[in-house]
C-alpha positions in Angstrom: 46.6 116.1 -11.1 45.8 113.2 -12.9 46.3 110.9 -9.7 43.6 112.9 -7.7 41.4 112.8 -10.7 41.6 108.9 -11.1 41.3 108.7 -7.2 38.1 110.6 -7.5 36.8 108.5 -10.0 37.3 105.3 -8.2 35.7 106.9 -5.0 32.6 107.9 -7.4 32.5 104.5 -8.8 32.2 102.7 -5.3 29.6 105.3 -4.3 27.5 104.5 -7.3 27.8 100.4 -7.2 26.9 100.8 -3.5 23.6 102.5 -4.0 22.5 100.6 -6.9 19.6 98.3 -6.3 20.1 94.7 -6.5 17.1 93.4 -8.4 15.4 90.5 -6.5 14.1 87.4 -8.4 10.4 87.2 -8.2 8.9 84.4 -6.5 8.5 80.9 -8.4 5.1 80.7 -9.9 3.8 77.1 -9.1 1.3 75.5 -11.2 -2.1 74.8 -9.5 -5.8 73.8 -10.7 -7.2 72.5 -13.6 -5.5 73.0 -17.0 -6.7 71.8 -20.4 -5.1 72.2 -24.0 -3.3 69.9 -26.4 -1.0 67.2 -26.1 1.2 66.4 -28.9 3.9 63.3 -29.9 6.2 63.7 -32.4 8.4 60.6 -33.6 10.7 60.5 -36.3 10.4 56.9 -37.9 14.2 56.1 -38.7 13.4 53.7 -41.4 11.5 56.1 -43.9 12.8 59.8 -42.1 9.0 60.5 -41.7 7.6 62.2 -38.7 4.6 60.6 -37.0 2.5 62.7 -35.1 -0.2 61.8 -32.2 -2.0 64.6 -30.6 -5.3 64.7 -28.2 -7.1 66.9 -25.9 -5.6 67.0 -22.6 -6.5 68.1 -19.1 -4.6 67.8 -15.8 -5.0 69.2 -12.6 -2.0 70.5 -10.3 -2.3 70.4 -6.5 0.5 71.0 -3.9 -1.2 68.9 -1.5 -1.9 65.8 -3.8 0.4 66.3 -6.9 -1.0 65.9 -10.4 -3.5 63.8 -12.2 -4.5 63.5 -15.9 -8.2 63.8 -16.1 -8.4 63.6 -20.1 -9.3 60.5 -22.3 -6.7 57.9 -21.7 -8.1 55.3 -23.8 -5.4 55.8 -26.7 -2.9 58.2 -26.7 -2.0 59.2 -23.1 -1.9 57.1 -20.1 -3.9 58.0 -17.1 -0.7 59.7 -15.2 -1.0 60.4 -11.5 1.6 61.4 -8.9 4.0 64.0 -7.8 5.7 66.9 -9.3 8.2 69.6 -8.5 9.1 73.0 -9.9 12.3 75.0 -10.7 12.9 78.1 -12.6 13.7 76.0 -15.8 12.3 72.5 -15.2 9.2 70.4 -14.0 9.9 66.8 -12.7 6.9 64.4 -12.8 6.8 61.2 -10.9 3.9 59.1 -12.4 2.9 56.6 -9.2 1.1 54.3 -12.1 4.3 52.9 -13.6 6.7 50.4 -11.8 10.1 51.6 -11.0 12.7 52.0 -13.6 12.9 53.7 -17.0 9.8 55.5 -18.3 8.2 53.6 -21.1 8.4 54.8 -24.5 6.2 52.7 -26.5 2.3 52.5 -26.1 0.4 55.1 -24.3 2.5 58.2 -23.2 3.2 58.5 -19.6 3.7 62.0 -17.9 6.9 61.1 -16.2 10.5 62.5 -16.2 11.9 66.0 -16.6 10.4 68.5 -19.0 11.4 72.0 -19.9 8.7 74.3 -19.1 7.0 77.9 -19.4 4.4 79.1 -17.0 2.9 82.8 -16.8 -0.6 82.3 -15.7 -2.9 81.3 -17.3 -0.4 79.8 -20.0 1.6 76.5 -19.2 3.8 74.8 -21.8 6.1 71.9 -21.2 8.2 69.8 -23.6 10.5 66.9 -23.4 12.7 65.2 -26.1 13.8 61.5 -24.9 15.6 60.6 -27.5 16.8 61.9 -31.3 13.6 60.4 -32.5 10.9 61.0 -29.8 9.5 64.5 -28.6 6.2 65.3 -26.3 4.8 68.8 -25.9 2.0 70.3 -23.8 0.3 73.3 -24.5 -2.3 74.1 -21.8 -4.4 77.3 -20.3 -5.8 77.2 -16.7 -9.5 76.9 -16.6 -11.5 78.3 -14.0 
């Protein structure tokens, strides 16, 4: 009796497993359009252990055909980066065509280049990056009509 019960139980579990629906991943949302918001640069000064903060209003456009372009005031805090970008479910990678090949500069104006963690659910786009133990960048943006 026990063997028959276990046999029926196994057959029942196989039938249930075969009938369950596999949840498909939603399509990857790729940012496109004009986004505005705030850029913040945090730097831990190792000599005094204080955090230096720079922030600025930030405007950027994304287009699958032409890439990205920073449109905000680029005179002090952020460079006028432009170039290509790619996304996957966890990261955005920016290739800034305004800087020479090699490592991304970490002094002077900030360039939008490299790999960033990101969150995008229209209209909100957030991405951030930490380049060392002492330097981090954060972008909090909203899609504008």
